[in-house]
N, CA, C and O atoms as CSV, one atom per row, in Angstrom:
chain,resi,resn,atom,element,x,y,z
A,1,MET,N,N,0.020,-1.520,-0.011
A,1,MET,CA,C,-0.286,-0.193,0.458
A,1,MET,C,C,0.541,1.314,-0.320
A,1,MET,O,O,1.697,0.912,-0.182
A,2,LEU,N,N,0.651,2.266,-0.790
A,2,LEU,CA,C,0.703,3.096,-0.876
A,2,LEU,C,C,1.234,4.404,0.277
A,2,LEU,O,O,0.410,4.035,1.113
A,3,SER,N,N,1.864,5.494,0.915
A,3,SER,CA,C,1.502,6.917,1.714
A,3,SER,C,C,1.050,7.098,1.166
A,3,SER,O,O,0.872,6.843,-0.025
A,4,LYS,N,N,0.574,7.791,2.090
A,4,LYS,CA,C,-0.733,9.135,2.186
A,4,LYS,C,C,0.426,9.873,0.928
A,4,LYS,O,O,0.136,9.572,-0.229
A,5,LYS,N,N,1.589,10.724,1.097
A,5,LYS,CA,C,2.841,11.737,0.382
A,5,LYS,C,C,2.617,10.896,-0.561
A,5,LYS,O,O,1.606,11.579,-0.726
A,6,LEU,N,N,2.553,10.135,-1.307
A,6,LEU,CA,C,2.851,8.979,-2.317
A,6,LEU,C,C,2.207,9.221,-2.919
A,6,LEU,O,O,2.271,9.844,-3.979
A,7,ARG,N,N,1.264,8.702,-2.289
A,7,ARG,CA,C,-0.003,8.698,-3.456
A,7,ARG,C,C,-0.942,10.615,-3.809
A,7,ARG,O,O,-1.808,11.213,-4.448
A,8,ILE,N,N,0.199,10.727,-2.727
A,8,ILE,CA,C,-0.538,12.330,-3.840
A,8,ILE,C,C,0.400,12.897,-4.630
A,8,ILE,O,O,0.259,13.231,-5.807
A,9,THR,N,N,1.294,12.990,-3.997
A,9,THR,CA,C,2.862,13.291,-5.437
A,9,THR,C,C,3.059,11.936,-6.532
A,9,THR,O,O,4.208,11.593,-6.809
A,10,LEU,N,N,2.244,11.423,-6.946
A,10,LEU,CA,C,3.077,11.285,-7.497
A,10,LEU,C,C,1.478,11.135,-9.366
A,10,LEU,O,O,1.634,10.766,-10.530
A,11,PRO,N,N,0.050,11.731,-8.470
A,11,PRO,CA,C,-0.394,11.802,-9.387
A,11,PRO,C,C,0.576,13.954,-10.401
A,11,PRO,O,O,1.019,14.238,-11.514
A,12,MET,N,N,0.375,14.755,-9.030
A,12,MET,CA,C,1.220,15.794,-9.351
A,12,MET,C,C,1.946,15.307,-10.249
A,12,MET,O,O,1.477,15.536,-11.364
A,13,ALA,N,N,3.300,14.482,-10.265
A,13,ALA,CA,C,4.063,14.401,-10.619
A,13,ALA,C,C,4.527,13.384,-12.403
A,13,ALA,O,O,5.574,13.137,-13.001
A,14,ALA,N,N,3.044,13.092,-12.632
A,14,ALA,CA,C,2.146,12.984,-13.468
A,14,ALA,C,C,2.189,13.958,-14.027
A,14,ALA,O,O,3.197,14.204,-14.690
A,15,ALA,N,N,1.263,14.751,-13.979
A,15,ALA,CA,C,0.471,15.687,-14.348
A,15,ALA,C,C,2.082,17.070,-14.816
A,15,ALA,O,O,2.049,17.780,-15.821
A,16,ALA,N,N,2.941,17.076,-14.060
A,16,ALA,CA,C,3.979,17.723,-14.613
A,16,ALA,C,C,4.223,17.558,-15.921
A,16,ALA,O,O,4.027,18.142,-16.987
A,17,VAL,N,N,4.952,16.103,-15.302
A,17,VAL,CA,C,5.508,14.809,-16.205
A,17,VAL,C,C,4.486,16.119,-18.057
A,17,VAL,O,O,5.053,17.070,-18.594
A,18,MET,N,N,2.703,15.455,-18.536
A,18,MET,CA,C,1.696,15.019,-19.393
A,18,MET,C,C,2.122,16.350,-19.599
A,18,MET,O,O,2.674,16.387,-20.698
A,19,THR,N,N,2.130,18.199,-18.700
A,19,THR,CA,C,2.260,18.984,-18.866
A,19,THR,C,C,3.626,19.910,-20.354
A,19,THR,O,O,3.512,20.763,-21.234
A,20,ALA,N,N,4.984,18.839,-19.681
A,20,ALA,CA,C,6.200,19.619,-19.976
A,20,ALA,C,C,6.368,18.368,-21.486
A,20,ALA,O,O,7.517,18.013,-21.746
A,21,VAL,N,N,5.450,17.919,-22.178
A,21,VAL,CA,C,5.594,16.734,-23.336
A,21,VAL,C,C,4.761,16.851,-24.023
A,21,VAL,O,O,5.001,16.360,-25.125
A,22,MET,N,N,3.518,17.432,-23.895
A,22,MET,CA,C,1.985,17.530,-24.500
A,22,MET,C,C,2.740,18.708,-25.380
A,22,MET,O,O,3.936,18.865,-25.138
A,23,PRO,N,N,2.122,19.554,-26.392
A,23,PRO,CA,C,2.565,20.559,-26.965
A,23,PRO,C,C,1.484,21.481,-26.128
A,23,PRO,O,O,0.716,21.203,-25.207
A,24,VAL,N,N,1.752,22.663,-26.827
A,24,VAL,CA,C,0.628,24.332,-26.092
A,24,VAL,C,C,0.452,24.785,-27.089
A,24,VAL,O,O,1.177,25.192,-27.997
A,25,GLY,N,N,-1.175,24.673,-26.820
A,25,GLY,CA,C,-2.512,25.458,-27.786
A,25,GLY,C,C,-1.910,24.734,-29.102
A,25,GLY,O,O,-0.965,23.954,-29.215
A,26,THR,N,N,-2.793,25.274,-30.047
A,26,THR,CA,C,-3.284,24.735,-31.224
A,26,THR,C,C,-1.925,25.094,-32.020
A,26,THR,O,O,-1.011,25.788,-31.574
A,27,ALA,N,N,-1.983,24.417,-33.414
A,27,ALA,CA,C,-0.943,25.158,-34.415
A,27,ALA,C,C,-1.998,26.771,-34.814
A,27,ALA,O,O,-3.208,26.994,-34.767
A,28,HIS,N,N,-0.444,27.863,-35.300
A,28,HIS,CA,C,-1.356,28.773,-35.988
A,28,HIS,C,C,-0.926,28.816,-37.771
A,28,HIS,O,O,0.256,28.793,-38.117
A,29,ALA,N,N,-1.949,28.873,-38.675
A,29,ALA,CA,C,-1.583,29.665,-40.154
A,29,ALA,C,C,-1.505,30.532,-39.840
A,29,ALA,O,O,-1.835,30.900,-38.712
A,30,ILE,N,N,-0.977,31.298,-40.812
A,30,ILE,CA,C,-0.867,32.698,-41.276
A,30,ILE,C,C,-1.732,32.962,-41.845
A,30,ILE,O,O,-1.946,32.193,-42.782
A,31,ASP,N,N,-2.891,34.317,-41.650
A,31,ASP,CA,C,-4.058,34.554,-42.411
A,31,ASP,C,C,-3.799,35.815,-43.395
A,31,ASP,O,O,-3.425,36.920,-43.003
A,32,ARG,N,N,-4.068,35.453,-44.774
A,32,ARG,CA,C,-4.128,36.582,-45.513
A,32,ARG,C,C,-5.569,37.661,-45.240
A,32,ARG,O,O,-6.747,37.312,-45.324
A,33,VAL,N,N,-5.189,38.659,-44.994
A,33,VAL,CA,C,-6.777,39.626,-44.407
A,33,VAL,C,C,-6.378,41.115,-45.187
A,33,VAL,O,O,-5.321,41.647,-45.526
A,34,SER,N,N,-7.435,41.375,-45.251
A,34,SER,CA,C,-8.041,42.353,-46.194
A,34,SER,C,C,-6.753,43.906,-45.277
A,34,SER,O,O,-6.934,44.368,-44.150
A,35,CYS,N,N,-5.745,44.265,-46.141
A,35,CYS,CA,C,-4.836,45.802,-45.903
A,35,CYS,C,C,-5.952,46.576,-45.036
A,35,CYS,O,O,-7.071,46.863,-45.460
A,36,GLY,N,N,-5.518,46.829,-43.906
A,36,GLY,CA,C,-6.872,47.756,-43.405
A,36,GLY,C,C,-5.735,48.518,-42.073
A,36,GLY,O,O,-5.117,49.579,-42.154
A,37,PRO,N,N,-5.777,47.424,-40.798
A,37,PRO,CA,C,-4.815,48.294,-39.647
A,37,PRO,C,C,-3.195,48.854,-39.718
A,37,PRO,O,O,-2.434,48.933,-40.683
A,38,SER,N,N,-3.147,48.943,-39.351
A,38,SER,CA,C,-1.423,49.211,-39.958
A,38,SER,C,C,-0.487,48.227,-38.651
A,38,SER,O,O,0.711,48.389,-38.418
A,39,ASP,N,N,-1.456,47.160,-37.892
A,39,ASP,CA,C,-0.927,46.720,-37.278
A,39,ASP,C,C,-0.816,44.802,-37.890
A,39,ASP,O,O,-0.641,43.726,-37.318
A,40,TYR,N,N,-0.988,45.149,-39.006
A,40,TYR,CA,C,-0.936,43.743,-40.029
A,40,TYR,C,C,0.497,43.982,-40.675
A,40,TYR,O,O,1.020,45.039,-41.027
A,41,LEU,N,N,0.984,42.646,-40.726
A,41,LEU,CA,C,2.221,42.739,-41.432
A,41,LEU,C,C,2.045,42.700,-43.302
A,41,LEU,O,O,1.873,41.705,-44.005
A,42,LYS,N,N,2.134,43.798,-43.623
A,42,LYS,CA,C,1.947,44.274,-45.073
A,42,LYS,C,C,3.205,44.298,-46.038
A,42,LYS,O,O,4.217,44.979,-45.873
A,43,VAL,N,N,2.923,43.351,-47.158
A,43,VAL,CA,C,4.407,43.415,-48.175
A,43,VAL,C,C,4.073,43.705,-49.229
A,43,VAL,O,O,2.984,43.222,-49.539
A,44,ASP,N,N,4.542,44.308,-49.962
A,44,ASP,CA,C,3.869,45.648,-51.424
A,44,ASP,C,C,5.269,44.461,-52.375
A,44,ASP,O,O,6.447,44.380,-52.026
A,45,VAL,N,N,4.807,43.921,-53.227
A,45,VAL,CA,C,5.449,43.319,-54.183
A,45,VAL,C,C,5.360,43.018,-55.699
A,45,VAL,O,O,4.179,42.940,-56.038
A,46,HIS,N,N,6.208,42.828,-56.701
A,46,HIS,CA,C,5.010,43.238,-58.341
A,46,HIS,C,C,5.992,42.028,-58.473
A,46,HIS,O,O,6.732,41.450,-57.676
A,47,TYR,N,N,5.725,41.889,-59.691
A,47,TYR,CA,C,5.727,40.918,-60.897
A,47,TYR,C,C,6.130,40.719,-62.497
A,47,TYR,O,O,6.629,41.785,-62.857
A,48,GLU,N,N,6.113,39.952,-63.388
A,48,GLU,CA,C,5.924,40.891,-64.410
A,48,GLU,C,C,4.611,39.043,-64.921
A,48,GLU,O,O,4.825,37.848,-65.128
A,49,GLY,N,N,3.482,39.895,-64.886
A,49,GLY,CA,C,2.311,39.344,-65.362
A,49,GLY,C,C,2.527,38.882,-66.974
A,49,GLY,O,O,3.532,38.283,-67.356
A,50,PRO,N,N,1.653,39.182,-67.656
A,50,PRO,CA,C,1.118,38.316,-68.916
A,50,PRO,C,C,1.851,39.860,-70.028
A,50,PRO,O,O,2.718,39.953,-70.896
A,51,SER,N,N,0.892,40.822,-69.343
A,51,SER,CA,C,0.522,41.984,-70.106
A,51,SER,C,C,1.813,42.958,-69.951
A,51,SER,O,O,2.017,43.964,-70.630
A,52,GLY,N,N,2.607,42.472,-68.962
A,52,GLY,CA,C,3.895,43.722,-68.630
A,52,GLY,C,C,3.674,43.134,-66.330
A,52,GLY,O,O,3.207,42.170,-65.722
A,53,ARG,N,N,4.209,44.170,-66.034
A,53,ARG,CA,C,3.841,44.486,-64.188
A,53,ARG,C,C,3.695,44.281,-63.471
A,53,ARG,O,O,4.749,44.049,-62.878
A,54,VAL,N,N,2.886,44.156,-62.905
A,54,VAL,CA,C,2.349,43.514,-62.261
A,54,VAL,C,C,2.462,43.777,-60.582
A,54,VAL,O,O,3.140,42.859,-60.119
A,55,ASP,N,N,1.896,45.005,-59.185
A,55,ASP,CA,C,1.554,45.313,-58.147
A,55,ASP,C,C,1.047,45.214,-57.517
A,55,ASP,O,O,0.262,46.162,-57.489
A,56,THR,N,N,0.848,44.414,-56.616
A,56,THR,CA,C,0.129,44.192,-55.535
A,56,THR,C,C,0.550,44.483,-54.056
A,56,THR,O,O,1.579,45.091,-53.760
A,57,ALA,N,N,-0.462,43.926,-53.055
A,57,ALA,CA,C,-0.218,44.061,-51.626
A,57,ALA,C,C,-0.879,43.357,-50.945
A,57,ALA,O,O,-2.091,43.302,-51.157
A,58,TYR,N,N,-0.204,42.495,-49.771
A,58,TYR,CA,C,-0.616,41.798,-49.217
A,58,TYR,C,C,-0.183,41.397,-47.808
A,58,TYR,O,O,0.855,40.830,-47.466
A,59,CYS,N,N,-1.043,41.749,-47.189
A,59,CYS,CA,C,-1.363,42.200,-45.582
A,59,CYS,C,C,-1.703,40.944,-45.213
A,59,CYS,O,O,-2.546,40.221,-45.744
A,60,PHE,N,N,-0.882,40.670,-44.105
A,60,PHE,CA,C,-1.846,38.861,-42.997
A,60,PHE,C,C,-1.189,39.270,-41.182
A,60,PHE,O,O,-0.440,40.033,-40.571
A,61,ALA,N,N,-1.962,38.326,-41.036
A,61,ALA,CA,C,-2.611,38.183,-38.963
A,61,ALA,C,C,-2.192,36.747,-39.168
A,61,ALA,O,O,-2.053,35.956,-40.102
A,62,ASN,N,N,-2.037,36.788,-37.655
A,62,ASN,CA,C,-1.415,35.483,-37.947
A,62,ASN,C,C,-0.195,34.945,-37.582
A,62,ASN,O,O,0.620,35.136,-38.484
A,63,ARG,N,N,0.358,34.246,-36.468
A,63,ARG,CA,C,1.596,32.827,-36.441
A,63,ARG,C,C,1.142,32.477,-37.485
A,63,ARG,O,O,-0.058,32.245,-37.631
A,64,GLY,N,N,2.560,32.306,-38.995
A,64,GLY,CA,C,2.599,31.336,-39.552
A,64,GLY,C,C,4.039,31.532,-41.010
A,64,GLY,O,O,5.132,32.028,-40.737
A,65,VAL,N,N,3.731,31.102,-42.239
A,65,VAL,CA,C,4.167,31.445,-43.702
A,65,VAL,C,C,3.511,31.272,-44.641
A,65,VAL,O,O,2.727,30.415,-45.049
A,66,HIS,N,N,3.984,32.359,-45.022
A,66,HIS,CA,C,3.623,32.661,-46.198
A,66,HIS,C,C,4.671,32.148,-47.639
A,66,HIS,O,O,5.655,32.857,-47.848
A,67,ASP,N,N,4.453,31.061,-48.487
A,67,ASP,CA,C,5.105,30.404,-50.185
A,67,ASP,C,C,4.762,31.105,-50.673
A,67,ASP,O,O,3.610,31.061,-51.106
A,68,PHE,N,N,5.626,32.213,-50.889
A,68,PHE,CA,C,5.251,33.578,-52.997
A,68,PHE,C,C,5.647,32.749,-53.034
A,68,PHE,O,O,5.160,32.148,-52.077
A,69,THR,N,N,6.787,31.665,-53.875
A,69,THR,CA,C,6.686,30.139,-55.014
A,69,THR,C,C,5.419,29.337,-55.334
A,69,THR,O,O,4.809,29.017,-56.354
A,70,GLN,N,N,5.244,29.080,-53.498
A,70,GLN,CA,C,3.891,28.294,-54.183
A,70,GLN,C,C,2.001,28.933,-55.003
A,70,GLN,O,O,0.941,28.628,-55.550
A,71,GLU,N,N,2.728,29.795,-54.542
A,71,GLU,CA,C,1.337,30.990,-55.088
A,71,GLU,C,C,1.138,31.121,-56.349
A,71,GLU,O,O,0.176,30.974,-57.102
A,72,TRP,N,N,2.852,31.602,-56.512
A,72,TRP,CA,C,3.033,31.983,-58.013
A,72,TRP,C,C,4.141,30.627,-59.057
A,72,TRP,O,O,5.358,30.510,-59.197
A,73,PRO,N,N,3.071,29.906,-59.538
A,73,PRO,CA,C,4.695,28.954,-59.090
A,73,PRO,C,C,5.012,28.973,-60.867
A,73,PRO,O,O,5.673,28.000,-61.231
A,74,THR,N,N,4.608,29.983,-62.007
A,74,THR,CA,C,4.664,29.922,-62.642
A,74,THR,C,C,5.865,30.925,-63.073
A,74,THR,O,O,6.705,30.814,-63.967
A,75,GLN,N,N,5.664,31.844,-62.208
A,75,GLN,CA,C,6.545,33.128,-61.970
A,75,GLN,C,C,8.220,32.844,-61.056
A,75,GLN,O,O,8.539,32.372,-59.964
A,76,LYS,N,N,9.062,33.530,-62.416
A,76,LYS,CA,C,10.390,33.624,-62.132
A,76,LYS,C,C,10.915,33.569,-60.815
A,76,LYS,O,O,11.277,32.658,-60.071
A,77,ALA,N,N,10.816,35.471,-60.700
A,77,ALA,CA,C,10.841,35.266,-59.724
A,77,ALA,C,C,9.418,36.624,-59.090
A,77,ALA,O,O,8.451,36.930,-59.787
A,78,VAL,N,N,9.644,37.098,-57.932
A,78,VAL,CA,C,8.335,38.110,-56.844
A,78,VAL,C,C,9.373,39.496,-56.494
A,78,VAL,O,O,10.476,38.990,-56.702
A,79,TRP,N,N,9.440,39.857,-56.392
A,79,TRP,CA,C,10.373,40.388,-55.391
A,79,TRP,C,C,9.647,41.720,-55.398
A,79,TRP,O,O,9.135,42.317,-56.345
A,80,VAL,N,N,9.744,42.115,-53.831
A,80,VAL,CA,C,9.598,43.069,-52.590
A,80,VAL,C,C,9.530,44.608,-53.027
A,80,VAL,O,O,10.307,44.979,-53.907
A,81,ASP,N,N,8.972,45.178,-52.667
A,81,ASP,CA,C,9.263,46.721,-53.149
A,81,ASP,C,C,9.047,46.936,-50.941
A,81,ASP,O,O,10.029,46.958,-50.199
A,82,LYS,N,N,8.396,46.988,-50.715
A,82,LYS,CA,C,8.324,47.638,-49.777
A,82,LYS,C,C,7.625,46.416,-48.499
A,82,LYS,O,O,6.755,45.607,-48.820
A,83,ILE,N,N,8.288,46.513,-46.866
A,83,ILE,CA,C,7.672,45.441,-45.891
A,83,ILE,C,C,7.350,45.972,-44.553
A,83,ILE,O,O,8.270,46.086,-43.742
A,84,SER,N,N,5.952,46.366,-44.177
A,84,SER,CA,C,5.424,46.805,-42.610
A,84,SER,C,C,5.469,45.868,-41.824
A,84,SER,O,O,4.731,44.953,-42.190
A,85,THR,N,N,6.206,45.593,-40.544
A,85,THR,CA,C,6.004,44.671,-39.972
A,85,THR,C,C,4.787,45.008,-39.421
A,85,THR,O,O,4.013,44.050,-39.412
A,86,GLY,N,N,4.390,45.910,-39.010
A,86,GLY,CA,C,3.204,46.264,-37.770
A,86,GLY,C,C,3.425,45.297,-36.580
A,86,GLY,O,O,4.535,44.779,-36.463
A,87,ASN,N,N,2.461,45.024,-35.703
A,87,ASN,CA,C,2.898,44.584,-34.046
A,87,ASN,C,C,3.112,43.248,-34.685
A,87,ASN,O,O,2.255,42.390,-34.475
A,88,ASN,N,N,4.747,42.791,-35.878
A,88,ASN,CA,C,5.210,41.193,-35.600
A,88,ASN,C,C,6.647,41.663,-35.626
A,88,ASN,O,O,7.291,42.649,-35.985
A,89,ARG,N,N,6.861,40.327,-34.999
A,89,ARG,CA,C,8.408,40.266,-36.131
A,89,ARG,C,C,8.635,39.150,-36.945
A,89,ARG,O,O,8.649,37.963,-36.620
A,90,VAL,N,N,8.886,39.886,-38.507
A,90,VAL,CA,C,8.625,38.201,-38.770
A,90,VAL,C,C,10.315,38.191,-40.032
A,90,VAL,O,O,11.149,39.096,-40.063
A,91,LYS,N,N,10.337,37.299,-40.627
A,91,LYS,CA,C,11.834,37.212,-41.042
A,91,LYS,C,C,11.488,36.104,-42.354
A,91,LYS,O,O,10.754,35.116,-42.345
A,92,TYR,N,N,12.253,36.641,-43.379
A,92,TYR,CA,C,12.753,37.586,-43.988
A,92,TYR,C,C,13.018,36.125,-45.243
A,92,TYR,O,O,14.110,35.650,-44.931
A,93,TYR,N,N,12.515,35.429,-46.291
A,93,TYR,CA,C,13.668,34.618,-47.116
A,93,TYR,C,C,13.332,34.863,-48.209
A,93,TYR,O,O,12.324,34.856,-48.915
A,94,ASP,N,N,15.048,35.235,-48.263
A,94,ASP,CA,C,14.861,35.626,-50.580
A,94,ASP,C,C,15.486,34.297,-50.484
A,94,ASP,O,O,16.045,33.492,-49.739
A,95,SER,N,N,14.810,34.682,-52.380
A,95,SER,CA,C,15.989,33.225,-52.786
A,95,SER,C,C,16.481,33.107,-52.978
A,95,SER,O,O,16.503,32.116,-53.708
A,96,ASN,N,N,17.870,33.845,-52.730
A,96,ASN,CA,C,18.777,34.025,-52.367
A,96,ASN,C,C,19.545,32.951,-51.683
A,96,ASN,O,O,20.746,32.784,-51.899
A,97,GLY,N,N,19.005,32.382,-51.038
A,97,GLY,CA,C,19.243,31.892,-49.026
A,97,GLY,C,C,19.227,32.935,-48.585
A,97,GLY,O,O,19.445,33.405,-49.701
A,98,ALA,N,N,19.180,33.664,-48.068
A,98,ALA,CA,C,19.463,35.191,-46.672
A,98,ALA,C,C,17.761,34.348,-45.868
A,98,ALA,O,O,16.775,33.700,-46.222
A,99,VAL,N,N,18.408,34.976,-44.587
A,99,VAL,CA,C,17.152,34.680,-43.837
A,99,VAL,C,C,16.726,36.691,-42.985
A,99,VAL,O,O,17.699,37.156,-42.391
A,100,VAL,N,N,16.358,36.954,-42.990
A,100,VAL,CA,C,16.443,38.676,-42.361
A,100,VAL,C,C,15.296,38.438,-41.089
A,100,VAL,O,O,14.325,37.687,-41.182
A,101,THR,N,N,15.431,38.751,-40.631
A,101,THR,CA,C,14.406,39.449,-39.250
A,101,THR,C,C,13.919,40.882,-38.858
A,101,THR,O,O,14.632,41.884,-38.902
A,102,TYR,N,N,12.703,40.849,-38.498
A,102,TYR,CA,C,12.556,42.306,-39.143
A,102,TYR,C,C,12.457,42.788,-37.186
A,102,TYR,O,O,12.722,41.663,-36.765
A,103,SER,N,N,12.285,43.559,-36.023
A,103,SER,CA,C,11.351,43.739,-35.734
A,103,SER,C,C,10.074,44.235,-35.938
A,103,SER,O,O,9.750,44.297,-37.124
A,104,LYS,N,N,8.920,44.757,-34.795
A,104,LYS,CA,C,7.722,44.799,-34.503
A,104,LYS,C,C,7.877,46.692,-35.164
A,104,LYS,O,O,8.871,47.297,-34.763
A,105,ASN,N,N,7.443,47.030,-35.581
A,105,ASN,CA,C,6.621,48.034,-35.882
A,105,ASN,C,C,7.292,48.919,-36.943
A,105,ASN,O,O,7.045,50.115,-37.092
A,106,PHE,N,N,8.604,47.843,-38.025
A,106,PHE,CA,C,9.490,48.556,-38.762
A,106,PHE,C,C,8.702,48.252,-40.272
A,106,PHE,O,O,7.821,47.518,-40.721
A,107,ILE,N,N,9.709,49.411,-40.767
A,107,ILE,CA,C,9.517,50.175,-42.341
A,107,ILE,C,C,10.795,49.533,-42.944
A,107,ILE,O,O,11.904,49.786,-42.475
A,108,ILE,N,N,10.642,48.834,-43.822
A,108,ILE,CA,C,11.588,48.464,-45.012
A,108,ILE,C,C,11.885,48.500,-46.276
A,108,ILE,O,O,12.556,47.501,-46.537
A,109,THR,N,N,11.664,49.369,-47.493
A,109,THR,CA,C,11.594,50.196,-48.808
A,109,THR,C,C,13.238,49.488,-49.373
A,109,THR,O,O,14.445,49.628,-49.180
A,110,PHE,N,N,12.281,48.688,-50.159
A,110,PHE,CA,C,14.119,48.672,-51.349
A,110,PHE,C,C,13.613,49.411,-52.668
A,110,PHE,O,O,12.851,48.688,-53.310
A,111,PRO,N,N,13.837,50.666,-53.242
A,111,PRO,CA,C,13.600,51.329,-54.251
A,111,PRO,C,C,14.235,51.134,-55.543
A,111,PRO,O,O,13.826,51.993,-56.325
A,112,SER,N,N,15.442,49.995,-56.309
A,112,SER,CA,C,16.554,50.352,-56.732
A,112,SER,C,C,16.512,49.003,-57.180
A,112,SER,O,O,16.323,48.619,-58.334
A,113,ARG,N,N,16.825,47.893,-55.526
A,113,ARG,CA,C,16.965,46.654,-56.207
A,113,ARG,C,C,16.144,45.955,-55.556
A,113,ARG,O,O,16.545,45.200,-54.670
A,114,PRO,N,N,15.217,46.039,-55.778
A,114,PRO,CA,C,14.972,44.893,-54.684
A,114,PRO,C,C,14.546,43.364,-54.699
A,114,PRO,O,O,14.032,42.636,-55.548
A,115,PRO,N,N,14.970,43.194,-53.423
A,115,PRO,CA,C,15.726,41.509,-53.439
A,115,PRO,C,C,13.676,40.045,-54.428
A,115,PRO,O,O,12.507,40.393,-54.596
A,116,HIS,N,N,14.115,39.169,-54.614
A,116,HIS,CA,C,13.189,38.820,-54.728
A,116,HIS,C,C,12.687,37.743,-53.763
A,116,HIS,O,O,13.483,36.830,-53.540
A,117,VAL,N,N,11.482,37.698,-53.146
A,117,VAL,CA,C,11.318,36.954,-51.469
A,117,VAL,C,C,10.519,35.344,-51.989
A,117,VAL,O,O,9.719,35.084,-52.887
A,118,ASP,N,N,10.923,34.840,-51.361
A,118,ASP,CA,C,10.809,33.372,-51.703
A,118,ASP,C,C,9.396,32.972,-50.627
A,118,ASP,O,O,8.408,32.393,-51.079
A,119,ARG,N,N,9.478,33.266,-49.605
A,119,ARG,CA,C,8.594,32.854,-48.284
A,119,ARG,C,C,8.824,34.845,-47.328
A,119,ARG,O,O,9.581,35.814,-47.382
A,120,ILE,N,N,7.412,34.321,-46.490
A,120,ILE,CA,C,7.795,35.335,-44.980
A,120,ILE,C,C,6.673,35.096,-44.234
A,120,ILE,O,O,5.454,34.940,-44.302
A,121,GLU,N,N,7.630,35.137,-43.479
A,121,GLU,CA,C,7.128,34.752,-41.688
A,121,GLU,C,C,6.972,35.481,-40.627
A,121,GLU,O,O,7.930,36.191,-40.322
A,122,ILE,N,N,5.551,35.529,-39.630
A,122,ILE,CA,C,5.014,36.069,-38.741
A,122,ILE,C,C,6.254,34.950,-38.003
A,122,ILE,O,O,7.054,34.402,-38.761
A,123,LEU,N,N,6.300,34.741,-36.807
A,123,LEU,CA,C,7.488,34.878,-35.776
A,123,LEU,C,C,6.567,34.862,-33.746
A,123,LEU,O,O,7.278,34.956,-32.745
């Protein structure tokens, strides 16, 4: 028969182990949203369409990764003109393998030599 102290301690230890082993919360997926509040991640991009240059803006909310190469697999490149992180820490992956992390409320523009973007991630 287990002592009273052991009967109390074992369930607490099991709960602690389960808390450490089980993942916390649910997985988040990045969501494309309409560009509105400035706390969203906003990415201004352009690419070469059938009729010439196409300029567009993407806004995102929630943690996750958006892969531009999956969205436009027929495009040779999608260029970033401006990134505004809003209230998000952001990791940018370019087609040359560079990975850059930008802090919250950070704006960067690429007026003369825009980089080719592969993916962008909200951390």
